[in-house]
N, C-alpha and C positions, 0 to 999 in steps of 0.2 A: 754629219748626222742628218738622218732623214726626219724632217719635221712633220712629215704626214704620218709618221708612225709614232704614237704616243709612247710606245713600249721600247723604243730604240734610243730615245734622247735622255740625257741627263737633265736637261731643260734649265741648267743654271746659266742663263743666257747673258754672259758678261762680255762677250767679244766686242760688242758694240754698246756697252752699258755706259750709263751716266752716274756720276757720283753726286751725292748730297753735299751742299756746301752750307756750312753753319753761319756764314757771314753774308750770304747772298740773298736776294729776294726773288731769284729765279733758280730753276733747276740748271746746273751746270754739268756738261757732258765731259767725261774724261775716258776716251776710248781706250780699251786694253787689247793687246795683240793675242792674249790667250788667258787661260784660267784652268784650275783643277777644283774639284769639289771642296777641298779644304778651305779655299778662299772664303767660303761662306761662314767659316768658323771665326772669322775676323770681323772687327767693326767695320772696316773699309768695305769688306765683302758684303756684309749685310746692307750697308747703305748703298753700295753699287748695284746690288741686286734690286733694291727697292726702286732706285731711280731708273733702272733699265725697264721697269714696268711702264713708266711714262714714255720713255724713248720708243719702245717697241709698239705703242699704239699706232705709230706710223706704218707698221707693217699691214695693218688692216684698214685703217680709216684714212681715206684719200687714195688708197689703192684700188684702182678703177675696176679690176676683175672681181674683187670682193663687192665692190659697189653694184656691179651688174647683178649680182646674186640677190641683192636687196631690193632692186628697182625693176629690172627687166622682167616681163611677164606679169606685171601687176596692171592695174587700171591707169597708172601714170605712164608707163613706157612700153614700147615694143622695139624691135630691131630696127636700126637705121640702115641707110643706103649702103655704107661701108662695113656693115656688121659681119662678123664671122660666127663660127659655131658657139662662141662663148655667149653671145646675145640670142642666137636663133634656137639653140637647144632649150633655152629656158622659157621660150615664148609660149610653148604648148600648143602652137597653132599649125602643126604639121611640116614646118620647115627645118626641124631638127628633133632631137631625141635626148631627153634629160636622162642621163645614166650616171653611174658612180664614177665613171672616167671623165665625164664632161661637166659635172657640177662645180660651179666656182665657190661654192661654200667650202670647198677644200681649203681655201686660204684661212678660214675661221678654225677648222679642225686642226690644221697644222700649227697654227700660231697659239691658239688659246691653250693647249696643253703645255707647251713650253712655258708660257707665262704662269699658268697654275702651278707648275712645278718650282718655278723660281719664288713665287709668293709663298709656297710651302716651305722652302728653305729659309726664307726670310723670317717666317713665323717661328719656325722651330729654333733658330740660332740667336734670335734677337735678345732674349733674356739674358743668355750667357755672356754676351758681349755688351750689355747695358744699354740697349737701344729703348728709347721711350716708348711707352704703350701706344701713344698716338701714332707713331711711325708704323708700329706692328698693325694698327687698325688700318692703314693705308694699304698694307699688303692684303689684309683680310678683305678689304673692298675689292681688290682686283681680282682675288680668287672667286669671290661671289659674282663679280661682274662677268668673268668669263664663263663660268659655269651657267649663269643666266642665259647668255648669248647661245652657248651650246644646247642647252636643253630646249629652247625655243626652235632651234633650227633642226636638231637631229632626234629629239625625244631623250630617253634616258642615255646617259653616257657613264663611263667609268670614274668612279671616286678614287680607285686604287690605280696609281700609276706604276706600281711595281715594288713600292716601299710600304704598303699598307694604305688604308683609306685615309685621304687628305694628308699623307705624308710625302716628302720629296723623295725622289728616286735617283740615284747617281750611277746606276748600271744598267745595261741594255736588258730589256725583257721582250719576249716574243709571244706572250699570251696575254688575253684580256677578257674581262667580264663586265658587261654593261649593267649599271644599276637602273632602277626604274626611275621614272620622272619624279614621283613623290619622294623617293629617297634622296634625289639630287637636291630638290627643294628643302627638305627637312634637315638634312645633315650638312649640307654646304651653303646654299644660297641665303636661306633665312638666317641662320646662325652667323655667317660671315658678315652680311650686310647689317644685321642688328647690332653686332659689336662694333661695327664702324660708325653707325648712328650714335652709339653711346660714347665712344672714345675719341672721335675726331673733333676738332674744334669747328666752331661755326665759321670762323674766318680762316681760309686756308693759310698754312705756314708760309708759302710762297706762291707767286703768281702761277696758276696752272695746277697746283696741287689739289687733291680731292679734299672735300671738307664734310662736315656733318650733313650739310644740304645735299651734296652730291649723293651721299650714301642714302639719305631719305628718299631722293627721287628713285633710285634703282630698287630700293626695298619696296616702295609703293608700286612700282611698275611690276615687280615680282609677284606682289600680293594680287594685283589686278590680273596679271597673266594666269597665275595658279587658279584663281577663282573661275576664269573662263574655262580652264582646262577641267576643273572638277565639274562644272555645270555641263559642259559639252552639248550644247543646244542642238548642234547638227550631226551628232554621231559621228565625230571624226576619230578614228582609232588612234590609240596612242602605242608605243613600243619602247622597251619590252612590256609585256602584259603586266598588269597589276590589279589587285583587288581593292585598292584604296581610292579609286576614282569615285567619290561620293558626292553627288549632287547636292545633298543636304548640307554640306559644309561650305558651299560656294559663298553664301551670304556673309559668313564670318570673314572670309578674306576680302570681299568687296568692301565691307565695313572698315577693316584694316587699312586697305588702300586709300579709302576716302579720308580717314582720320589722319593718316600720316601725311597725305598731300596738303590738307587744309592746315595742318600743324606747321609744316614748313613755310607755307605762304604767310601765316601769322607771325612765325618767328622772324622772318626776314623783313616783314613790313616794320617790325619793332627795331631790329638791329641794322637794317639797310645794307647787309653785305651783298645780297642778290636781289634783282628786281627786273621787271620788264623795262625795256628801253622806251624812250618816249614815243618813237615812231617805229614802224616795221622796217623801214630802210635802214635804220641805225642798227638793227641787229646783225646785218650781214655786210654793210659797207666797209671796205678795206681800211678806211681811215679810223674805224671804231673797232677793229679786231681786238679780241680778248676783253670785251666789255663785260658788265655786271649781269648780264643775262646767260652768258656762257658758263656752264658748270664744268665741262670736261672738253678737252680738245686734243687732237694730235698736232703737236707744234711743229713749225717750220721756221726758217729764217732766210733773209735775203743776204746775210753777211758772208756766208760761204757755203760751198757745196756739202761739206762733211756734216755740218750741224743742220743743214736743210734736210738731209736725207735723200738728196738727188741733185743732179746737175743743174746748175743755174743757167749754164750756156746751152745744154742740150740734155733733154730728158728721154730716157730709154723707154719709159712706160712699164715700170715695175716697182714693187715695194723696195724701200720705203718712201718712194716718191709720192707727192700729192699730185695726181694726174686725173682724178675722177672727173673734173671739169671738161677735160678733152672729149670725153665719151658723149657729152650731151651738147656739144657744139658742132653745128653743121660746117661745111666748107664754104663759108661765106667768101672767103678770100680767093677761091678758085672758081666757084660755080657762078658768081655774079661777074659779069662783065659789061663794059659800056663804052661807047664811042666818045672819044675826047675831042676838045676843040680843034686840034691839029689833025684830025682824021684817024689817029691811031685808036686801036681797040685794046682795052686792058682792064685791070682790076680797080674799080673806084674805092672798094673797101679792102684795105690790105691787112695782112695778119699783124695784129698789134698786141703788145704786152699790157693790156688794160683790162679792167674787170668786165667791160662790156664785150670783149672779143676773145682774145687769147688763141690757143692752138686748137684747131678742129680735127676731130677723128670721125664724126658722123657715125658712131657705133650705136646710140640709142636715140630713137625718135620719140617725142611726146605724142601721146595719143589725143587727138582733137576732142573726142567725146569728154575726156577728162578736164581739158583746157576750158571747155565751157562751163565748168562748175565755178570758175572765177567770174562772178556775176557783179554787176554794178561797179565796174572797174574804175569809174570816175571818182568814186567814194571809197571804195575798198583798195587800199594801197598795195595789197599783197600781189596783184597782178604785176604792177609797175615795179615792185621791189623784188620780184623773183625772176623775170624774164628780160632779156634783151629783145625788144619787139622792133626797135628801129635801128637799122645798120647804117651808119653815117660815113660819108666819104672822108677818107684820111689820106688821099693818094699823095698830098704835098709832103706828108712825113716820109714817104718812100723815094722822094726825089722827083716826082712827077710835076713838071712846071706848067701844066695846063691850067688854065683859069677855071675850066669847068668840064664836067662829063654830061652827056645828053641823058635826060631822064624821061619821064612819061610825058605824054601830051606836048612833046617838043620843048619841055623845060630845060633849063641850064642849071645843073646842080653843082654848087661849089663845096669846097672843103668845109666839113662840119655839118653840111645839110644832109638830110636823109635820103638815101638812094632807094632803100626798100623798107616798107613797113609791113608787119604781120598784124592784121586787124583782130581785135578781140571779139568780133562779130562777123556776120555774113551780110554783105552788101550786094544786092541783086545787080547793081550797076557795073559791078567789076567784069571787065572783059579780059580774057586771057589770050595771049598770043605767043607762041613758042619762041618768036624772035625777041621779045621783050626780056632783058635782063639776063639771057642765057639760062633761065630756070623756069621758063614759061610763067613769068610774073605777070600779074594783072595791071590793067590801067583803069583808073577811076576818074571820071570827069572832074576837071578843076584841080587834080592832084598832081604835083610834080614829081612825086616819088611813085615807084612801083609798088603794088600792094598784093597781098595774098589774104583771101578770107580765111577765117579760122576753120572751117570745114574742109578746106582745100590744102591744108597743111599736109605735106608729103613726107616719106621717108628720107627724102633728100634735102629739103629745105623746111626749116621750122625755127622757132624761137629758141635761142640758147638760154641756159640757166645763168642769169647774171650773178646770182650770190655765190656760186661755186668758183668763178674764174680767178686766177692768181694775177693780182695787180703788182707790177714792178715799180718799187720806189727809187731804184738805183739808176735812173735814167732821166733825160730831159723830156718830160711828159708833153710839153707844149709843142715841141718840134721833132720828136723822134718816135719811132715804132718800138724801140726797146728790143728786148729779146724774148719773143713769145714762145720759143721752142724749148726753153728750160722748164723743169718741173716748178710747180707752184711754190713760192715761198710763204704762202698764207697758211695759217692754221686750218684743219679740217675740223669742224665743230661735230662733237658727238652727242652732247646733251645740253639742254637749255632749261632755264628756270621756268619758261612758259609752259612746259609740259605738266607741270603740277596742276595747273587749271584744267587741262584735258584729262588727266587721271582723275581728279575729283569729279568732274562732270560725267565721265563714263561710269565710275563706281556708283555715283548718285543715280544715274538712270537704271542700273541693274538693281539698286536698292528701292527703286520706286519713289525717289525724292526728286521730282521734277524741278521744284524751286531751286534746290541746291545745284543741279545740273545747269539750269538757266543762268544763275547768278555767276557761275564760274565762266561759262562760255561767253557771256557778254563782257567780261573783263578782256578777253582776247579780241573780240570783235570791235570793241570800243577803241582799242589801241590801233587796230588796222585802219580806222577812219581818220587817224591824225597824219598830217602830212607837212613836210617842211621842204621837200624836193620832189619834183616829178622828174624821175631819172630819164624816162623815155620821151621827154620834151626838152626843148632847149630854146634860148632866147637870142643869143648873139654869138658871133665867131670870136675867138681869142687869137688876135694876131694873124688871122686869115687862115689859121691852120687847125684850129679846134673848135670847141663849142662850150658853151655854159649850160649846165642843167637848169631847168626852170625852177627858180627858188619860190616857194610858196609857204604861206602859213595858213593851213586849212584845216578845219576840225569838223569832221562828219561822224564824230563818235555817236552822237545821239541818233543819227540816221542809221548807223549800223546797228544800234541797239533796237531801233524801232522795226527794223527788217528782220529781226531774229524771231523765229517762230516760238510761240509760247510753249509748245510741246516739244522738248528735246528728245531725239531718238538716237540710238547708236549709228544709224547710217547718217544722220545729220552731223554727229561728231566726227565721223570719218570723213565727211566732205570738208568740215572745218580743218581737220588734220591735214588733208590734202592742200588746202589753201595756205596754211601755215608752214607746212614742212615739205613742201613739193621738192622731190629729188634730193632729199637729205639722208636717204637710206633707212628710212622708217617703214615705208609703205608695205612691203612684204611681211613684216612682223605685224603691222596693224591688221592687215587683212587675215593673217593665219590666226592671230589672237582671238579676233571676233568671229572667226570661221565664216567670213563673208567674201572670201577671195573669188570663189566660183560665181557668186551672185553678181559682184561688181565688176569682174574682169573677164568674164568668159566670152563677151562679144565686144569688138570695137570696129571702128571704121578709120580708114587711112587711104591716102593715094600712094601709089607706087611711083619711085623715082620722081621725076618732075611733072608728072601728070597731074591733072586736076580733076580727077574722077575717083572720089572716095569709094572705096570697096569694103563690103562687110567681111570681117575676119572672125572665125570662130576659134575658141580655144577649148581644149579638152582637158579641163582641170579635175583630174580624178582625186578622190579623197586621199589616196596614199601620197600625193604630191605635197600634202601639208606637212610632211617631214621630208627633209632632204636626205638623199642617200648617203651612207657612210663612204668617204672617198676610197677609191680602189687602192690608192698607195698605201693606205692603212691595212686594208685586208690582205693585199699581196704580201706584206711583210710578216704577217702573223703565221706562226708555226702551229697551225690547227688544220684540222681535216676540212675538205671542201663542204662537208655537211655542217661543220661548226662554223665555217665562214659564212655560209648562206644563212644560218640561224642569227649570226651577229648583225647581218645587213637589215636594213629596215624593209618591211614587206612591200612588194610591188616592184622592187628594183633587182 
């Protein structure tokens, strides 16, 4: 079946489905070798279809090419040294060309309609086989969830997959009609998510299942996004054309978003199901995976390849593997080299299956201008809790018997100590020498490690995103490198409880309620000021082969509140969202929703390769880019005239 063509699939995706278990507290997978549509007329079929909706989250989230479409070309990321057209085409800077054949949002289009069709089949057959309404509400959540992602990305999309509007289809169709944006919201997204809010329990039935709170988050996000679409402050065109884009209705939906977000925060403060973690590091630390701040995630496991969705020994880089972290990690294990005590030259920092390192692909480089938005990093823990900025020697774990490797200023750097540090600021005393560290690293008086100023970060060498990388627990961590070439066994987080505070703040700004916006933002900033570990600092070596993170108990929450501006703006909220959710797949949606993509991302500065001469790069972000093109695979399969296909495609492509 061609998943890029919504009209050619039955969409009852059970081949790799999971079945619900009535006696377990987790979702259990039971793969099937095949199916036919009648399977959905049975209780096992409906339950299997529902649970497949969870399993197939892995086909999008953690899949790095879809991740590219959500992050590359924004103010957070540009193409890296080893990038190909997947990253360059979407950069809008003249190194590629975004077309219907190159857009990586094709992953969303192809997967979403399959899952929507499966959700429709569950909804239609559940009553006849005696499935509880709360389980039907889970299917309705997923249908609304996927339609919401589609409408943000492509504009109006089809509600009829061949069996009638919001009905499942079990036979191939070769024609299609797109609904308008308002029709998709009013007929699918709002009713489905509202039903899920009403019928889902506050406490999820099993770990990882959606709950009332999960549905509240996406309904609030939908209200907020629809309000922006109605207001349309920068005159961004929608497609297909509609007469219902009414600015006067925007305030109604901003109010709904605000009320629902604050309601969810209050409910969970009372029942305690979901909450902010005590520190920012706790949110993403591998030892704390699946914590009470996570609302939805694409799950993986270290127990076996099948249920991980990808090889634990070797990952090929495709769905359903979790390999997004590879794209944002530079080639630290190949590009850094040093002279050892015995006169040999080699890698002081070797590829390791730990959260700080992992497998590098150097596909996407962070933009230094955006990194500078992490200010006051000694008190705001989000810089330390997002990036690997210190690359520490681990050569002993790879069998290297040397006592040390030569560092900067003639220093001897031993295992566990920092060989290279990316500074969070610019120090005019840094001197660069192409011979140092093999990546034109800098030397700073009094520092044993090589350093790189924040402005001098290049497409080749840059801080990796610590919170993404897959940590392996099935290895001897103190003495072994593990297997860093397998796909990540960690979950990829899709939604967090913390976003309620951002939704409430953003809606409050649009409603003119600055106090409410301020009160919500300071909750996030206060948490960012609380520390228990400084990940990029260390105190002593463990057995001569490792290190111990610097354990601290520091509370700068009041300082963070004091540094918050009294007047909260949308641009400030976007800066806070950048600091909170850097590289988590939100950024393109944030910039498109608020219509600030061109304002915030049209110019950036970065050095090429291992040079230390930042250059200005300009992007041509045309208004029609605010919608992604319909993938060519879909259009090619339609039995329509060329004129009809051209009319189906979004304008400008």
